[in-house]
N, C-alpha and C positions, 0 to 999 in steps of 0.2 A: 318143671318140664311138662307135666300133665296139663297145666293151665294153658301153656302155649299151644299144645296139641288141640285142646278144646277151642281156643280162640281161632286157630287155623280152620277147623271144621266150620265154626260159626261164620267166618268170613265167606267161605265157599257157599254155604247155604244162603247167606244174605244176598250174595250176588245172584244166585239162582232165583231167589224170590223176586228180586228187583227185575230180573229179565223176564220172568213169567208175567209179573204184574204189568210191565211195560207192553209186552206182546198182547196180552188180553185186552188192555185198555184201548189198543189201536184197532181192534177188530171192527167195531162199528164205525160208521162214517160221520157220526154226529160231531159237531164242533165243541171242543172243550170249553166250558164256561165255569165261572166261579160259582161255588155253592152259595145258595141264598141263605139269608139269616133266618127265614121262617122255616118251621119244621114241617116236613112233608109227612113223616110217619106219625107225628102227633105224640105227645108225651103221655105215657101211662104210669110211669114211676112217680112217686110223690116227691115234689121238690127236686133238689139237686143232690140229695144224700147218696152216698155210695151204696150199691147193692149189698145186702147182708153177706157176711163171710161164708155162711153155710151153702151159698150157691157155688162157691169155688173150692172149698176145702173138702176133700173126700170124706174124712172122718166126721166133720160137722154135718155134711150132707146126709150121710147114713144115719146119724143120730137124730137129725131133724125130720127126715122124710120116711125113715123106716121102710124103705122099699116102694114108696108111692112115687114112681117115676112119672106118672101122668101129671101129678101136682108139681113135681120138680120142673118139668118142661113148661108148664103154664107160668110158674113163678119166674123162670128165666126170661120168658117173653114179657111178663108184666113189669119186671124190674129193668127192662131194656139191657139185659146182660150181654156180654160179648164172649165169643169163642175165638181162641187163638189158633189160627191156621198157619202152618209153615213157619212156626217160630217167630211170629210177630205181626201177621196180617190179621187185624182184629175185625171180626164180622159180628154185627148185631143180630141176635136170633129173633126172628119175627114169625109168628104163627098166623096162618089165615084165620079168619073169624070162625069158619066152620070147623077147622081142626081144633082150635082152642076150645070150642064148645064141646066137641067130641071128647077131648082129654079131660075137661072139667067133669064130664059125666063119668069117665073111668076112674077119676080120682077118689070117688066114694065107693068103689067096688074092689074086688080082688083081682079083676082082670086088668093087667097092666102092660104097657109097652115092654117089649123084650129088650134087655141089655145083655148081650153075649159076653162070655168070659174072655180072658186074655188069649185063649187059644184060637180066637176068631178075629184076627187083626185085619182081615179083608172080607168083603161081602161074599166073595166067591167061595169062602170056606163054610158059610152057614148052611144048615141042612135045607135041601130042596132048592138051592140056588139055580136060577135059570137066567139067561140073557134075554129078558123081556122088559116091558114097561110096567109090569104089574106091581102093585103095592097094596098093603092091607091095613095101614094105619096102626100097626102093632109091632111087626117085625121089620117092615120096610116102609119108608115114607117117601112121598113125592116132595121135591123141593126145587129151589132155584138159588143159584149164586148170582147176586145182583150187584152191579157196580154203579158208581156215580149217584149215590143216594144222598141228597142233602141232609145234614144233621144226623146221620147214622152214628150211633154210639161207637166210640173208638176213634173217631176223627179221620177215618180213611175213606168214607163213603161206601163201605161194604155192608151188605145185608145177606144173611143166610135165611131164606124164607122156606118154611115147611107148610104144605097145604094138604087138604083132605083128598084122597084118591077116589073121587066120585065123578071123574071127568066123563065116564061113559054114560052117565045118566043125564036127564034133562030136567028142566023146571026147577022146583024147590030143592030137589035132591042134589043138584050139582053145586060144587064149590065154585063160586064166581071168580075166586082168586087162584083156583087150581090149574093144573095143566090143561092146555087147550087140546082139542082133537089132533091138531097138527103136531103138537109137541109129543103126544102119545105115539102117533103114527111114525114119526121120524126119530124116535128115541134110540140112541146108541151110546149110552153113558159109560159103557165098559171100554170105549175107545179113548184115545188121547184127546184132550181139550182142543189142541191145535187143529184138529181135523173136523171138529164139531161145529154146529150152527149156533152162533150167538144171536139173540133176538133183541132188536131195539123196541122201544115203546110202541111206535106206530105199528109195527108188525104184530106184536102181541095183542094190541087192541083190535086190529083187523081180524085176528084169528079167534077172538072171543074173550080176552081179559080186558073188558071194556074200560076200566078205570086205572090201568097200570100206571100211566104217567101221573095221574092225580095222586095215586098211592105212593109212588116211589120217586117221582120227579121227572121232569121233561127230558133229561139227558140219560136217564137210567137205561141199562141194558142187562140182559140176563142169559144165563145158561142153565138148563134144567138137568137135575141129577136125581137119582134115587139114593136114599140115605138109610143107614141103620146105626144102632148104638152098640158100643162094646166098651168093656173095661180094659185097662192095661194092667201090668203086674204091680203097679203102685196104687191101684184102685181108682185112678182117675177115669172119668167117663168121656168117651170120644164119640162125636157125631161124624160118621165117615161116609164119604161119597163112594159110589160104585167104582170109580177110577182110582181109589186109594187116597185121595186128598182128604184130610180130616182135621177137626178142630176140637179143642177141649175148653170148657168154661174157664175163663181167666179174666181178672180185672184188666180193663183197658190200660195200656201203657205201663204195665207193672211186671213184665217178664221179658228179659232180653234173650237173644238167641243163645248166648254163652250160658246163662243161667238155666235155660231149658235143656241144653245138652248135658250140662253138669248134673242136673236133676236126674236125667235118664240114666246117667252112668253112676249115680249114687255118690257124686262128688260135690264139694263146695267150690264155687268159683268166685 
């Protein structure tokens, strides 16, 4: 009986995910084209071997990294790891080069990105929260949800990009892959996605991200969010957007909606 209950919930969530994905995919006016066989992002992981299990297992993660969250984020990027959003939407985690360099520097220090405990399941619950565009690269990060990315790990064309929040600076201090001044000025990530502005590649390049299409593909489009990190009661780590959408590191294609709900309820499916 419990399994039937779980499957019913899973079907409802699956239909919701499909409707959201369909809606968001139709926001830009670009013509849908087949993904090309050449890699836009470029491969950083060695060969085609699966990422190590300590990227996905909470116990193995803790034993391997011993609290070095900066190195953990860098390794997720280097291994082209995926985050499972909404019970099956697999997003490849991609760090901008400037943020990656920043985190590599923190990895050898005691100053680490903050991961909030399970009592902070939404960004609005963290200390000092304000509805602004501010980020500090430790507790809150700038990022983008990017769609239609050829060869993104997970096979869905989805990328979750995090960048360095140096958009207010100029010259060498600015992250060329970070938020543009227009994105900062118009940020309203606490609102519903359906009422927010999705940006196509041409628009992002005209606003200052000069090689967006070269980096993510000619049909890619994006929505910018602020993100933070928190644990759940099972010690899994979640990367959560300000609007509440969140993902946890998980192997691509290895977790069904039924299994996810069963896991959350402490049941086997």
